[in-house]
C-alpha positions in Angstrom: 20.5 -7.0 -11.1 18.5 -5.4 -8.3 19.0 -1.8 -7.3 17.5 -0.2 -4.2 18.0 3.3 -2.8 21.0 2.0 -0.9 22.7 1.2 -4.2 24.5 3.5 -6.7 22.6 3.5 -10.0 24.6 2.3 -13.0 26.1 5.1 -15.0 26.2 3.1 -18.2 23.3 0.8 -18.8 24.1 -2.8 -19.4 22.7 -4.4 -22.5 19.7 -5.4 -20.5 16.2 -4.0 -20.1 15.2 -2.4 -16.8 12.0 -2.0 -14.9 11.1 0.4 -12.1 8.6 -0.8 -9.6 6.4 2.2 -8.8 3.1 2.2 -7.0 1.4 1.6 -3.7 3.4 0.3 -0.8 2.3 -2.9 0.8 5.1 -3.6 3.4 2.9 -5.5 5.8 1.2 -7.6 3.2 2.6 -11.1 2.9 3.6 -12.0 -0.6 3.7 -8.3 -1.8 3.3 -7.5 -5.4 6.8 -6.1 -5.4 8.3 -9.4 -4.2 6.3 -11.3 -6.9 7.4 -8.8 -9.6 11.1 -9.1 -8.5 10.9 -12.9 -8.8 9.1 -12.8 -12.1 11.4 -10.3 -13.8 14.7 -11.1 -12.3 16.2 -11.4 -15.8 15.9 -7.6 -16.0 17.6 -4.9 -14.1 15.1 -4.0 -11.4 14.9 -0.6 -9.6 12.9 -1.0 -6.4 12.5 2.2 -4.3 11.1 0.4 -1.3 12.5 1.7 2.0 10.8 0.2 5.0 12.1 3.2 7.1 10.7 5.8 4.7 8.6 7.6 7.3 11.6 8.1 9.6 14.1 9.5 7.1 15.6 12.9 8.0 15.5 15.7 5.4 18.9 14.8 3.9 18.0 11.1 3.7 14.7 11.9 2.1 16.4 14.1 -0.4 18.7 11.3 -1.3 15.8 8.9 -1.6 13.7 11.1 -3.8 16.7 11.9 -6.0 17.5 8.2 -6.4 13.9 7.5 -7.4 13.8 10.3 -10.0 17.1 9.1 -11.5 16.0 5.5 -11.5 12.7 6.4 -13.2 14.6 8.2 -15.9 17.0 5.4 -16.4 14.4 2.6 -16.6 13.0 1.2 -19.8 9.7 0.2 -18.2 7.8 1.7 -15.3 5.4 -0.7 -13.7 2.9 1.5 -11.7 0.6 -0.5 -9.5 -2.2 1.2 -7.5 -3.5 -1.0 -4.7 -7.3 -0.9 -4.0 -7.1 0.5 -0.5 -4.1 2.8 -0.8 -4.0 6.6 -1.2 -0.7 6.6 -3.2 0.0 10.3 -3.6 3.6 9.8 -4.9 2.3 7.3 -7.4 -0.2 9.8 -8.7 2.7 12.3 -9.2 4.7 9.6 -11.1 1.7 8.9 -13.3 1.5 12.5 -14.2 5.2 12.7 -14.9 5.4 9.6 -17.2 1.9 9.1 -18.7 3.2 10.3 -22.1 6.6 8.5 -21.9 5.7 5.3 -23.7 7.4 3.3 -20.9 4.6 3.3 -18.3 2.4 0.3 -17.7 -0.4 1.0 -15.2 -2.3 -1.4 -13.0 -5.4 0.3 -11.4 -8.3 -1.8 -10.1 -11.8 -0.2 -10.2 -11.7 -0.2 -6.3 -8.9 2.4 -6.2 -10.5 5.7 -5.1 -9.3 7.6 -8.2 -9.6 4.8 -10.7 -11.9 6.7 -13.1 -9.5 9.6 -13.3 -6.5 7.2 -13.9 -8.3 5.1 -16.5 -9.4 8.3 -18.4 -5.9 9.8 -18.3 -4.3 6.5 -19.5 -6.8 6.1 -22.3 -6.3 9.7 -23.5 -2.5 9.2 -23.8 -2.6 5.5 -25.0 -0.9 4.3 -21.9 -1.4 0.6 -21.2 -3.7 0.1 -18.2 -4.9 -3.1 -16.5 -7.1 -4.0 -13.6 -4.5 -6.4 -12.1 -1.0 -7.5 -12.4 -2.0 -10.8 -14.0 -3.5 -9.0 -16.9 -0.4 -6.8 -17.3 2.0 -9.7 -17.1 1.7 -10.7 -20.8 2.7 -7.1 -21.9 5.5 -7.1 -19.4 6.9 -10.4 -20.6 6.7 -9.3 -24.2 8.7 -6.2 -23.2 11.6 -8.3 -22.2 
């Protein structure tokens, strides 16, 4: 089942693994990584925080959105954190710091990302799986099902 910030999160988890799609936004890119991940992992519960209107949310809507994301991150079994090469991704960097020691984080960070050296070092220190692209991470994700 797919959950977005417009949905109420499940109170009791079903007997099914769940994945949170964290990372750089690519709303204008055709065939986005999120769309591909949703298609690939549709057998899992998927938490997708994408909100195309994110920059126009008022303070109350933003509070709801952030709270939904934090709750969904806690609820998820796997957090797929994808840094895109040309993105800044400040929220993704915060999520990395919050979950790098959680044993549920899988990071994708290409060498072209402006902070890739920092991210690779952090993940290596805490034995967090890190890959250069989503194709490399796919095997680990499939084995997590």
